[in-house]
BADO-805973 format. One line per 8 residues: number of its first residue (from 0); their letters; for each residue x, y, z of N, C-alpha, C. Coordinates in Angstrom, 1 decimal. Example, Ala and Ser with C-alpha at 12.3 -4.5 7.8 and 13.67 -1.06 7.14 Angstrom:
0) AS) 13.2:-5.7:7.8:12.3:-4.5:7.8:13.2:-3.3:7.8 ~ 12.8:-2.2:7.1:13.7:-1.1:7.1:12.9:0.0:7.9
end
This chain:
0) MQRRSLTA) -16.6:-100.9:74.8:-17.6:-100.0:75.2:-17.1:-98.6:75.1 ~ -15.9:-98.4:75.7:-15.3:-97.1:75.7:-15.0:-96.6:74.3 ~ -14.5:-97.6:73.4:-14.2:-97.2:72.1:-15.5:-96.7:71.3 ~ -16.6:-97.4:71.6:-17.8:-97.0:71.0:-18.3:-95.6:71.4 ~ -18.1:-95.4:72.7:-18.4:-94.0:73.3:-17.6:-92.9:72.6 ~ -16.3:-93.2:72.5:-15.4:-92.3:71.9:-15.7:-92.0:70.4 ~ -16.1:-93.1:69.7:-16.5:-93.0:68.3:-17.7:-92.1:68.2 ~ -18.7:-92.4:69.1:-19.9:-91.6:69.0:-19.7:-90.1:69.3
8) LLFVLGLF) -18.8:-89.9:70.3:-18.5:-88.5:70.7:-17.8:-87.8:69.5 ~ -16.9:-88.5:68.9:-16.2:-87.9:67.7:-17.1:-87.6:66.6 ~ -18.1:-88.5:66.4:-19.1:-88.3:65.3:-19.9:-87.1:65.6 ~ -20.4:-86.9:66.9:-21.2:-85.8:67.2:-20.4:-84.5:67.1 ~ -19.2:-84.5:67.5:-18.3:-83.3:67.4:-18.1:-82.9:65.9 ~ -17.9:-84.0:65.1:-17.7:-83.7:63.7:-18.9:-83.2:63.0 ~ -20.1:-83.7:63.4:-21.3:-83.3:62.8:-21.6:-81.8:63.3 ~ -21.3:-81.5:64.5:-21.4:-80.2:65.0:-20.5:-79.2:64.3
16) GVVALTVP) -19.3:-79.6:64.0:-18.4:-78.8:63.3:-18.8:-78.5:61.9 ~ -19.4:-79.5:61.2:-19.9:-79.3:59.8:-21.1:-78.3:59.8 ~ -22.0:-78.5:60.7:-23.1:-77.6:60.8:-22.7:-76.2:61.1 ~ -21.7:-76.1:62.1:-21.2:-74.8:62.5:-20.6:-74.0:61.3 ~ -19.9:-74.7:60.4:-19.2:-74.1:59.3:-20.2:-73.8:58.2 ~ -21.2:-74.7:58.1:-22.2:-74.6:57.0:-23.0:-73.3:57.0 ~ -23.4:-72.9:58.2:-24.3:-71.8:58.4:-23.7:-70.5:57.8 ~ -22.5:-70.1:58.2:-21.9:-68.8:57.6:-21.6:-69.0:56.2
24) MYMDYKTA) -21.2:-70.2:55.8:-20.9:-70.4:54.3:-22.1:-70.3:53.5 ~ -23.2:-70.8:54.0:-24.5:-70.7:53.3:-24.9:-69.2:53.1 ~ -24.7:-68.5:54.2:-25.1:-67.0:54.1:-24.2:-66.3:53.1 ~ -22.9:-66.7:53.1:-22.0:-66.1:52.1:-22.5:-66.4:50.7 ~ -22.9:-67.6:50.4:-23.3:-68.1:49.1:-24.6:-67.4:48.7 ~ -25.5:-67.3:49.6:-26.9:-66.7:49.3:-26.8:-65.2:49.0 ~ -25.8:-64.5:49.6:-25.8:-63.1:49.5:-24.8:-62.5:48.6 ~ -23.9:-63.4:48.0:-22.8:-62.9:47.2:-23.2:-62.0:46.1
32) DYIVLESA) -24.3:-62.2:45.5:-24.7:-61.4:44.3:-25.3:-60.0:44.7 ~ -25.5:-59.8:46.0:-26.1:-58.6:46.5:-25.2:-57.7:47.2 ~ -23.9:-58.0:47.2:-22.9:-57.2:48.0:-21.9:-56.6:47.0 ~ -21.7:-55.3:47.1:-20.8:-54.5:46.3:-19.7:-53.9:47.1 ~ -18.6:-53.6:46.5:-17.4:-53.1:47.2:-17.2:-51.6:47.0 ~ -18.0:-51.0:46.1:-17.9:-49.6:45.8:-19.3:-49.0:45.6 ~ -19.4:-47.8:46.0:-20.8:-47.2:46.0:-21.2:-47.1:44.5 ~ -20.3:-46.9:43.6:-20.7:-46.7:42.2:-21.4:-48.0:41.6
40) AAPTSTVA) -21.1:-49.1:42.2:-21.7:-50.4:41.8:-23.0:-50.7:42.5 ~ -23.4:-49.9:43.4:-24.6:-50.2:44.2:-25.8:-49.8:43.3 ~ -26.9:-50.5:43.5:-28.1:-50.1:42.8:-28.8:-48.9:43.4 ~ -29.7:-48.3:42.7:-30.5:-47.2:43.3:-31.5:-47.8:44.3 ~ -31.6:-47.2:45.4:-32.5:-47.7:46.5:-33.1:-46.5:47.2 ~ -34.1:-46.8:48.0:-34.7:-45.8:48.8:-33.8:-45.2:49.9 ~ -33.2:-46.1:50.6:-32.5:-45.7:51.9:-31.2:-46.5:52.1 ~ -30.2:-45.8:52.7:-29.0:-46.4:53.1:-29.2:-46.7:54.6
48) LVLGASVV) -29.0:-48.0:55.0:-29.1:-48.4:56.4:-27.8:-48.6:57.0 ~ -27.5:-47.7:58.0:-26.2:-47.7:58.7:-26.4:-48.5:60.0 ~ -25.7:-49.6:60.1:-25.8:-50.4:61.3:-24.9:-49.9:62.4 ~ -25.3:-50.0:63.6:-24.7:-49.4:64.8:-23.3:-50.0:65.1 ~ -22.5:-49.2:65.8:-21.3:-49.7:66.4:-20.9:-48.7:67.5 ~ -19.8:-48.9:68.2:-19.5:-48.2:69.4:-19.2:-46.7:69.0 ~ -19.4:-45.9:70.0:-19.0:-44.5:70.0:-17.9:-44.3:71.0 ~ -17.0:-43.3:70.7:-15.9:-43.0:71.6:-15.9:-41.5:72.0
56) RGEPSPVL) -16.2:-41.3:73.3:-16.3:-40.0:73.8:-17.3:-39.1:73.0 ~ -18.4:-39.7:72.7:-19.5:-39.0:72.0:-19.3:-38.9:70.5 ~ -18.2:-39.5:70.0:-18.0:-39.4:68.5:-18.0:-40.8:67.9 ~ -18.4:-40.9:66.7:-18.4:-42.3:66.0:-17.1:-42.9:66.1 ~ -17.0:-44.2:66.5:-15.7:-44.9:66.4:-15.3:-45.1:65.0 ~ -14.0:-45.4:64.8:-13.6:-45.6:63.4:-14.5:-46.6:62.6 ~ -14.9:-47.6:63.2:-15.8:-48.6:62.5:-17.1:-47.9:62.1 ~ -17.7:-47.2:63.0:-19.0:-46.5:62.8:-18.8:-45.4:61.8
64) RERALGAL) -17.7:-44.7:61.9:-17.4:-43.6:61.0:-17.4:-44.0:59.5 ~ -16.7:-45.2:59.3:-16.6:-45.7:57.9:-18.0:-46.1:57.4 ~ -18.9:-46.6:58.2:-20.2:-46.9:57.8:-21.0:-45.6:57.4 ~ -20.8:-44.6:58.3:-21.5:-43.3:58.0:-21.0:-42.7:56.7 ~ -19.7:-42.8:56.5:-19.1:-42.2:55.2:-19.6:-43.0:54.0 ~ -19.8:-44.3:54.1:-20.3:-45.1:53.0:-21.7:-44.6:52.7 ~ -22.6:-44.4:53.7:-23.9:-43.9:53.5:-23.9:-42.5:52.9 ~ -23.0:-41.7:53.3:-22.9:-40.3:52.8:-22.6:-40.3:51.3
72) ELYRTGKV) -21.7:-41.2:50.9:-21.3:-41.3:49.5:-22.6:-41.8:48.7 ~ -23.3:-42.7:49.2:-24.5:-43.1:48.5:-25.5:-42.0:48.3 ~ -25.7:-41.2:49.4:-26.6:-40.1:49.4:-26.1:-39.0:48.4 ~ -24.9:-38.7:48.4:-24.3:-37.6:47.6:-24.4:-37.9:46.1 ~ -24.3:-39.2:45.8:-24.3:-39.6:44.4:-25.7:-40.0:43.9 ~ -26.7:-39.8:44.7:-28.1:-40.0:44.3:-28.5:-41.5:44.3 ~ -27.7:-42.3:44.9:-28.0:-43.7:45.0:-29.2:-44.0:46.0 ~ -29.3:-43.1:47.0:-30.3:-43.3:48.0:-30.9:-41.9:48.3
80) QKILVSGD) -32.2:-41.9:48.7:-32.8:-40.6:49.1:-32.8:-40.3:50.6 ~ -32.7:-41.4:51.4:-32.8:-41.3:52.8:-31.7:-42.1:53.5 ~ -31.4:-41.8:54.7:-30.4:-42.5:55.5:-31.0:-42.9:56.8 ~ -31.1:-44.2:57.1:-31.5:-44.7:58.4:-30.4:-45.2:59.2 ~ -30.2:-44.5:60.4:-29.1:-44.9:61.3:-29.7:-45.8:62.4 ~ -29.3:-47.0:62.5:-29.8:-47.9:63.5:-28.8:-48.3:64.5 ~ -29.1:-48.3:65.8:-28.2:-48.6:66.8:-28.8:-48.7:68.2 ~ -27.9:-48.8:69.2:-28.4:-49.0:70.6:-28.3:-47.6:71.3
88) DSVAGFDE) -29.5:-47.2:71.8:-29.6:-46.0:72.6:-30.4:-46.3:73.8 ~ -30.1:-47.5:74.4:-31.0:-47.9:75.6:-30.4:-47.5:76.9 ~ -29.2:-47.1:77.0:-28.6:-46.7:78.3:-28.1:-45.3:78.2 ~ -28.4:-44.6:79.3:-28.0:-43.1:79.4:-26.5:-43.0:79.2 ~ -26.1:-42.1:78.3:-24.7:-41.9:78.0:-24.2:-42.8:77.0 ~ -25.0:-43.7:76.4:-24.5:-44.6:75.3:-25.5:-44.4:74.2 ~ -25.1:-43.7:73.2:-26.0:-43.4:72.1:-25.2:-43.6:70.8 ~ -25.6:-44.6:70.0:-24.8:-45.0:68.8:-25.4:-44.2:67.6
96) VTPVREML) -26.5:-43.6:67.7:-27.2:-43.0:66.5:-27.0:-41.5:66.4 ~ -27.2:-40.7:67.5:-27.1:-39.3:67.4:-25.8:-38.8:66.9 ~ -24.6:-39.3:67.3:-23.4:-38.8:66.8:-23.3:-39.0:65.3 ~ -23.8:-40.1:64.7:-23.8:-40.2:63.3:-24.7:-39.2:62.6 ~ -25.9:-39.0:63.2:-26.8:-37.9:62.7:-26.1:-36.6:62.6 ~ -25.4:-36.2:63.7:-24.7:-34.9:63.7:-23.6:-34.9:62.7 ~ -22.9:-36.0:62.5:-21.8:-36.0:61.5:-22.4:-35.9:60.1 ~ -23.5:-36.6:59.8:-24.2:-36.5:58.5:-24.7:-35.1:58.2
104) QAEGVQAE) -25.3:-34.5:59.2:-25.8:-33.1:59.1:-24.6:-32.1:58.8 ~ -23.5:-32.3:59.5:-22.3:-31.5:59.3:-21.8:-31.6:57.8 ~ -22.0:-32.8:57.2:-21.6:-33.0:55.9:-22.6:-32.6:54.8 ~ -23.7:-32.0:55.2:-24.7:-31.5:54.3:-25.9:-32.3:54.0 ~ -26.1:-33.4:54.7:-27.3:-34.2:54.5:-28.5:-33.4:55.1 ~ -29.6:-33.3:54.4:-30.7:-32.6:54.9:-31.3:-33.3:56.1 ~ -31.7:-32.5:57.1:-32.2:-33.0:58.3:-33.4:-34.0:58.1 ~ -34.3:-33.7:57.2:-35.5:-34.5:57.0:-35.2:-35.8:56.4
112) DIFLDHAG) -33.9:-36.0:55.9:-33.6:-37.2:55.2:-32.8:-38.2:56.1 ~ -32.6:-37.8:57.4:-31.9:-38.6:58.3:-32.9:-39.2:59.4 ~ -33.1:-40.5:59.4:-33.9:-41.2:60.3:-33.1:-41.9:61.3 ~ -33.5:-42.0:62.6:-32.8:-42.6:63.6:-33.6:-43.8:64.2 ~ -33.0:-44.9:64.3:-33.6:-46.1:65.0:-32.9:-46.3:66.3 ~ -33.5:-45.9:67.4:-32.8:-45.9:68.7:-32.8:-47.3:69.3 ~ -33.6:-48.2:68.7:-33.8:-49.6:69.3:-33.2:-50.7:68.4 ~ -32.2:-50.3:67.6:-31.6:-51.4:66.8:-30.5:-52.1:67.6
120) FDTYSSMY) -31.0:-52.9:68.6:-30.1:-53.5:69.5:-29.2:-54.6:69.0 ~ -29.6:-55.2:67.9:-28.8:-56.1:67.1:-29.2:-56.1:65.7 ~ -28.5:-56.8:64.8:-28.7:-56.8:63.4:-30.1:-57.2:63.1 ~ -30.6:-58.3:63.7:-31.9:-58.8:63.5:-33.0:-57.7:63.8 ~ -32.8:-57.1:64.9:-33.8:-56.0:65.3:-33.8:-54.9:64.3 ~ -32.6:-54.5:63.9:-32.5:-53.4:62.9:-33.2:-53.7:61.6 ~ -33.1:-55.0:61.1:-33.8:-55.3:59.9:-35.3:-55.5:60.1 ~ -35.7:-56.1:61.2:-37.1:-56.2:61.5:-37.8:-54.9:61.7
128) RARDVFEI) -37.1:-54.0:62.4:-37.7:-52.6:62.6:-37.7:-51.8:61.3 ~ -36.7:-52.0:60.5:-36.6:-51.3:59.2:-37.9:-51.6:58.4 ~ -38.3:-52.9:58.4:-39.4:-53.3:57.7:-40.7:-52.9:58.4 ~ -40.9:-53.1:59.7:-42.1:-52.9:60.3:-42.4:-51.5:60.9 ~ -41.3:-50.9:61.4:-41.5:-49.5:62.0:-41.3:-48.4:60.9 ~ -40.3:-48.6:60.1:-40.0:-47.5:59.1:-40.6:-47.9:57.7 ~ -41.2:-49.0:57.6:-41.9:-49.4:56.4:-41.1:-49.4:55.2 ~ -39.8:-49.8:55.3:-38.9:-49.9:54.2:-39.1:-51.2:53.4
136) KDAIIVTQ) -39.0:-51.0:52.1:-39.1:-52.2:51.2:-37.8:-52.5:50.6 ~ -36.9:-51.5:50.4:-35.6:-51.7:49.8:-34.6:-50.9:50.4 ~ -33.4:-51.4:50.5:-32.3:-50.7:51.2:-30.9:-51.2:50.8 ~ -30.0:-50.3:51.0:-28.5:-50.7:50.9:-28.0:-50.6:52.3 ~ -27.6:-51.8:52.7:-27.0:-51.9:54.1:-25.5:-51.5:54.0 ~ -25.1:-50.7:54.9:-23.7:-50.2:54.9:-23.0:-50.7:56.2 ~ -22.0:-51.5:56.0:-21.2:-52.0:57.1:-20.0:-52.7:56.5 ~ -19.1:-53.2:57.4:-17.9:-53.8:57.0:-18.2:-55.2:56.3
144) YFHLPRAV) -17.3:-55.7:55.5:-17.6:-56.9:54.7:-17.9:-58.1:55.5 ~ -17.2:-58.3:56.6:-17.4:-59.5:57.4:-18.8:-59.5:58.0 ~ -19.5:-58.4:58.1:-20.8:-58.3:58.7:-21.9:-58.4:57.6 ~ -21.6:-58.2:56.4:-22.6:-58.0:55.4:-23.4:-59.3:55.0 ~ -22.8:-60.5:54.9:-23.5:-61.7:54.5:-24.7:-61.9:55.5 ~ -24.4:-61.8:56.8:-25.4:-62.0:57.8:-26.5:-60.9:57.7 ~ -26.1:-59.7:57.6:-27.0:-58.6:57.6:-27.9:-58.7:56.3 ~ -27.4:-58.9:55.2:-28.1:-59.0:53.9:-29.0:-60.2:54.0
152) FLARTLGL) -28.5:-61.3:54.5:-29.3:-62.6:54.6:-30.5:-62.3:55.5 ~ -30.3:-61.7:56.6:-31.5:-61.4:57.5:-32.5:-60.5:56.8 ~ -32.0:-59.5:56.2:-32.9:-58.5:55.6:-33.7:-59.1:54.5 ~ -33.1:-59.9:53.6:-33.8:-60.5:52.5:-34.8:-61.6:53.0 ~ -34.4:-62.4:54.0:-35.3:-63.4:54.6:-36.5:-62.7:55.2 ~ -36.3:-61.5:55.7:-37.4:-60.8:56.3:-38.3:-60.1:55.3 ~ -37.9:-60.1:54.0:-38.7:-59.6:53.0:-38.2:-58.3:52.4 ~ -37.0:-57.8:52.8:-36.5:-56.5:52.2:-35.7:-56.8:50.9
160) EAHGLAVP) -35.9:-55.9:50.0:-35.0:-56.0:48.8:-33.7:-55.3:49.1 ~ -32.8:-56.1:49.7:-31.6:-55.5:50.3:-30.4:-55.9:49.6 ~ -29.5:-54.9:49.5:-28.1:-55.0:49.0:-27.2:-54.5:50.0 ~ -25.9:-54.8:49.9:-24.9:-54.4:50.9:-23.8:-53.7:50.2 ~ -23.3:-52.6:50.9:-22.1:-51.9:50.5:-21.0:-52.1:51.6 ~ -19.9:-52.7:51.2:-18.8:-53.0:52.1:-17.9:-51.7:52.2 ~ -17.7:-51.4:53.4:-16.8:-50.2:53.7:-15.5:-50.8:54.4 ~ -14.4:-49.9:54.4:-13.2:-50.4:55.0:-13.2:-51.1:56.3
168) ERGDPLTN) -12.5:-52.2:56.4:-12.5:-53.0:57.7:-11.7:-52.3:58.7 ~ -12.1:-52.5:60.0:-11.3:-52.1:61.1:-11.2:-53.2:62.1 ~ -10.2:-53.2:63.0:-10.1:-54.2:64.0:-9.4:-55.4:63.5 ~ -9.3:-56.5:64.3:-8.6:-57.7:64.0:-9.5:-58.6:63.2 ~ -9.1:-59.0:62.0:-9.9:-59.8:61.1:-10.3:-61.2:61.8 ~ -9.4:-61.8:62.5:-9.8:-63.1:63.2:-10.9:-62.9:64.2 ~ -10.8:-61.8:65.0:-11.8:-61.5:66.0:-13.1:-61.2:65.3 ~ -13.1:-60.5:64.2:-14.3:-60.2:63.5:-15.0:-61.5:63.0
176) DLREWGAS) -14.2:-62.4:62.4:-14.7:-63.6:61.8:-15.3:-64.5:62.9 ~ -14.6:-64.6:64.1:-15.1:-65.4:65.2:-16.4:-64.9:65.7 ~ -16.5:-63.6:65.8:-17.7:-63.0:66.2:-18.9:-63.3:65.3 ~ -18.6:-63.2:64.0:-19.6:-63.5:63.0:-20.1:-65.0:63.0 ~ -19.1:-65.8:63.3:-19.5:-67.3:63.4:-20.6:-67.5:64.4 ~ -20.4:-66.9:65.6:-21.5:-67.0:66.6:-22.7:-66.3:66.3 ~ -22.6:-65.1:65.7:-23.7:-64.3:65.4:-24.5:-64.9:64.3 ~ -23.9:-65.6:63.4:-24.7:-66.2:62.3:-25.6:-67.2:62.8
184) HKAVFDLL) -25.2:-68.0:63.8:-26.1:-69.0:64.3:-27.2:-68.4:65.1 ~ -26.9:-67.3:65.8:-28.0:-66.6:66.5:-29.0:-66.1:65.5 ~ -28.5:-65.6:64.4:-29.4:-65.0:63.4:-30.4:-66.1:62.9 ~ -29.9:-67.3:62.6:-30.8:-68.4:62.2:-31.8:-68.7:63.2 ~ -31.4:-68.8:64.5:-32.3:-69.0:65.6:-33.4:-68.0:65.6 ~ -33.0:-66.7:65.5:-34.0:-65.6:65.5:-35.0:-65.8:64.4 ~ -34.5:-66.2:63.2:-35.4:-66.3:62.1:-36.4:-67.5:62.3 ~ -35.8:-68.6:62.8:-36.6:-69.8:63.0:-37.7:-69.6:64.0
192) TTRVPTYL) -37.4:-68.8:65.0:-38.3:-68.6:66.1:-39.2:-67.3:65.9 ~ -38.9:-66.7:64.7:-39.6:-65.4:64.4:-39.7:-64.4:65.6 ~ -38.5:-64.2:66.2:-38.4:-63.4:67.4:-38.9:-62.0:67.0 ~ -39.7:-61.4:67.9:-40.1:-60.0:67.8:-39.2:-59.2:68.7 ~ -38.6:-58.1:68.1:-37.7:-57.2:68.9:-38.4:-56.7:70.1 ~ -37.5:-56.3:71.1:-38.0:-55.8:72.4:-39.0:-54.6:72.2 ~ -38.6:-53.7:71.3:-39.4:-52.5:71.1:-39.8:-52.4:69.7 ~ -41.1:-52.0:69.4:-41.5:-51.7:68.1:-42.0:-50.2:68.1
200) GPHYPIGG) -43.1:-49.9:68.8:-43.5:-48.6:68.9:-44.2:-48.0:67.7 ~ -44.4:-46.7:67.6:-45.1:-46.1:66.5:-44.3:-46.2:65.2 ~ -45.0:-46.1:64.1:-44.4:-46.2:62.8:-43.9:-44.8:62.3 ~ -42.8:-44.9:61.6:-42.2:-43.6:61.0:-41.9:-44.0:59.5 ~ -42.9:-43.9:58.6:-42.6:-44.3:57.2:-41.4:-43.5:56.7 ~ -40.6:-44.2:56.0:-39.3:-43.6:55.5:-39.5:-42.5:54.5 ~ -40.7:-42.4:54.0:-41.0:-41.3:53.1:-41.4:-40.0:53.8 ~ -41.4:-40.0:55.1:-41.8:-38.8:55.9:-40.6:-38.0:56.2
208) DGQETWE) -40.7:-37.3:57.4:-39.6:-36.4:57.9:-38.9:-37.1:59.0 ~ -37.6:-37.3:58.7:-36.7:-38.0:59.6:-36.6:-37.4:61.0 ~ -36.8:-36.1:61.1:-36.6:-35.4:62.3:-37.6:-35.8:63.4 ~ -38.7:-36.4:63.0:-39.6:-37.0:63.9:-39.1:-38.1:64.7 ~ -38.0:-38.7:64.3:-37.4:-39.9:64.9:-36.2:-39.5:65.8 ~ -35.9:-38.3:65.9:-34.7:-37.9:66.6:-34.8:-38.0:68.2 ~ -35.9:-37.9:68.7:-36.1:-38.0:70.2:-36.7:-39.3:70.6
end
């Protein structure tokens, strides 16, 4: 009886392991053709979507700075017309989007071309809001490579014509991969349950003036 119980437990654990590995691998497979490593290889699109990351003493962290620089390169070379910065601005003193806007402005991006999404609390929310709040149909998502399969998979499943630009990695690769393993399963759950983000609010079409989104 004990042997049967052990066999059953091992079977369940093995099945769980297969499913756990299959989800991120499937995302990698489905998005491989839509991810580029250099801005010159990116298609022309309406907007560069910068995904949020931490700030350090009011300045973009190295991770976030790399994402902003990637979007800046796309803008300067005419690959995109607009830049949407999505991140968490839910707590006083913690603002992931305004420091990026200030950096982009300092680098010459026109104010009206910078849109801010203050309620991009996670990648799913950023993609959902890009579609529903900013009325975006196509975008180049700018983030580190480990993050891109999940981000592009979410965007395309939600109906966006999305591509991804990989920017230089920061941090420990193993930590990044482990984080993505868990996040990829949460992404599937969000899609299956058609979760609606906490905040939607008024619409700010990406063809308008981005300054309307700054406050």
